[in-house]
N, C-alpha and C positions, 0 to 999 in steps of 0.2 A: 635736691630739686630734680624732678623727673617730668616726662611728658607721657600722657596717656595715649598719644598717637602710636600706632604700630610702626616698627621700623619700615622705612620706605621713602619714596620720593613724593613730595607734595608741591602743588602748583597754585597759580593765581585763583583766589576765591575759596581755597580750602582753609580750614581752621586748625591752628596749632593750639593744643591745650597743655598748659604747664601746671604742675602741682608743686607747691612749696610745703614741705613737711616740717613742723616745729616739734620741739621737745615736749610741749604740753599744749593744751587747748588755748587758743587765742581768740580775741574778739576784734572785729575789724570795723572801723568807721571810714567813710569816704571811699575813694577808689584808688588804692595803691596800684602800682604796676611793676612789672619786671622787664628790664630792657634786654631785648634779644639782638644778637649779632646777625645782621641781615645784609652784609656786603657794604655797598656805598652808603646806605642810610639805615641805621639801626632803628628798631621798631619796639613799641611798648605793647606787651601783653597785659591786658587790663584785668583787675580783680573782678570776679563774677560771683563767687560763692565760697562757703566754708567757714564763715564766722561761727565761733563757739566750738570749733573742732580743732584737731591738730594739723589739718591739711587745707590749705587755701588754693583755690583754683583760679587760674588766669587764662585768658584766651586772646589770640591774635589771628586775624584773617589775612592771609598772604596777599600782597599787592604786587603789581608789575614792578620788576626790578629787584625784588628781594632775592637773595641768594645765600646759601650756606651749604657746604658739602657735608657738614656734621654739626647740626644745630646745637647752639649753646647760648647762654646769656653773655653779656658783654664783659663784665668785671665782677669782682667780689662785692661791689656796691650797687649791683644792678637792680636790687629790690628797693623801690622808692615809695615812701609813704604818700607822696603827691598831696600833701596837706591833710591826709587822713591819719589814722592811728592803727597800730597792731599791738594789742596789750593782752596780758593774762587777766584772770578774774580779779586780781588784786589791784589792777591798774598799772602794773609794771610794764614799761615799754619793751617790746621784743628787741633782741639784738638781731640786726638784719644782715650781718656779714655772711656771705655765701662762700662755699668752696671755690677755689680758683677754677675758671672755665677749663674743662678737660680733665680736672682732677677727680678723685673719688667723690661721689655724691653730686656731681654736676650732671647736666642733661646729657652731654656727649659721652660721659662715662657710662651712663645707663642705657641710652638709646642710640640708634644709628638713623637719624632723620635728615634727609636731604631736602633742602628748600630750593625749588627751581621756579623763580618768578619771571623767567625769560621765555616769551612765546617764540616758537619756531618762525622763521621768516624765509621767504623765497630768495635764494641766492642767484639762481640762473634758470633759464628755460632754453633747452636746446633740442636737437633732433639727432637720432642715430642714423638717419638716412644720409647717404653720401650726397655731396653736391651734385645737382643735375636736375633733369626734368622727369616728372612722374605723371602718369595718366590714369584713366579709369581702371579700377581694380587694384591699383598699387596701394600699399599700406604706408601711411605716414606715421612714424613712431616719435613721440615727443617725451622728453624727460624733464621733469620739474625737480630741481635740487633745492633742498632746505638746509638751513643752518645747523640742524641737528636731526637725529632720527625721529621719524614720525610714524604713527600708527593710523591706518585708514579703516573706516567702516563705510559701507554703502558703495556707491559708484560715482564719485566726483567726476567732473569733466573739465576740459579746457576748450574754449570756443576758438576755432581757427578762422581767420579771414579767408573766405573762399569765393569772393566775387559777389554775385547777386544774392546767394544764400549762404550764410556762414554755417559752419559745421562743428559739431561737438566731438572732440577726441576723448574717448571714455577711458577711465582708469582701468588698468589691467593687472598691475603688480607693483611691488616695492614696499609694502607695509612693513614696518619695523626697521627701515633703512632711511638714509638721507635722500634717496632719489626715487621718485614715483614715475611710473611709465604709463603713458596714455597712447591710444592708437585710433586712427581714422582711416577707413578705406575710401579712396577717391571715387566719387560717382560723377555721372555725366553732369556737366555744368559747373563743376568746381574749377576755379581758376585763381592763380596768384603768381605774379612774376617774381616774388621774393617772399616765400611763406613766412607768416607770423601769426600770432594770436590777435584777437580783435582789439583789446584795450587792457588797461592795467587791472581790471576786475574780471578778466576772462576765466580765471580759475574759480569754479563753482562747486560747492559742496554737494549740491543736488540731493539734499536731505541726509547726507552722510556726515562724517567727521574726519578731520585731519588734526591729530593731537600728538604732543610729545608724551614721554613716560610719566610726567607729572600731571597729565590731563590738561595742559595748557592748549587752548585752541590756537592753531597756526594762524599767523597773519598772512592772508592770501594775496596781498597786493603785489603785482608783477611790475617789472621795469616797463617803461613806455615802449610800445612796439617800435622796433628799429633802433632802440637805444642799446647801450652796453648791457649784455647778459640777456638779451631777447633772442628769439630764434633767428630773426633776420640778421642780427649781429653775429651770431655764431655760425650760421650756415647760409648757403645760396641754393635754395630749393625752389624750383619752378613747378607749379601745379598746373597741368593742362588737361582739364576734363572735358574739353570741347572736341567732340568727335569730328573727324574730317568728313566733309560731304561733297558729293559730286556737283560741280558747278555747270559743267557742259560736256557734251560728247561731240566730237567733230572728226573730220578726216582731212589729212594733208594732201589727199589726191585732188587734182584739179577737177572742176566740173567736166563731165563727159561720160563716155561709154567705155566700159572695161570688159574684157572677155577672158577666155581660158588662159591661165598662166599669168595673168596680170595680178599685181599685189595691191590689196586694199589696206591702207594704213589708217588706224583709228587712234585718236587721242582722247583720253578721259582726263579732264581737268578737275582737281580737288581744291577745296577751300584752304588747304595748307599742305606743306610738304609731307609726303608719305613714303614709307619704306616698304618694299615688297619682298616677301619670301615665297618660294614655290612658283607655280605658273598659272596665275589666274587667267580667265578668258572672258570675253564679251561675245554673246551670241548674236549673230547678224541674221536678219530676215532675208532669205534667199530663195523664196518661192516654195517649192515642194519640200525641200529639206533645208532647215536652218543650219548654219555653219558657225563654228567658234573661231 
């Protein structure tokens, strides 16, 4: 018993083709099957062709949950007539006993076929930014961790909750690993008191793909924002893309007239607390020559 599939890993929706070779030509009626070992639930590869030859072909399409690290049939009695017949030209029933799984002339003796019917899932979403506040021009880096290594094509994104206008953090790296990295540069107007993505479907393929080695499409459902394994659960990141603005300019000097040597004190009030470096100045209108 062999498979015509090349050695390698096969996933959901892919077809496994099994050939059972007999000592002489046989004729088939009905739809016999061969039982394949597929983890929790064994599966039937169903007869499709080969009657009147020495080789019968069976096929099975991998379903979610199927798994085998080295594909083989289940037992020496895995070939089942299923109410049909397999006979030679004289009407003699074929002996259906197979080699023991793993022994000489079994599938796993001849091929190395891995069945992976488990789609990758998102384990956690986090950020490599330290806890703290970030403003316009700062980069937010988000990591999406999967249950197994995935390969990426295109530029998927994850949509972040940023106040009035949500923003997409675009994929930048991580293909062929378990963790994908996305980034967004904060722009004016972005705001969030405890950064997270927008909803459980915030991870978007954007016309690309995220798949495992068996070509199984990843399940992209995320934890509910704020729940365990969300960004807000893992980090405390404040996004402040609101630029400070001047609310008022005043002087603490009393109303009156001031002359040479007197000090004029000016207060500039902002919409939020600001930090100053260097020695900024405000230019005052003082007749012929303005002063700072």
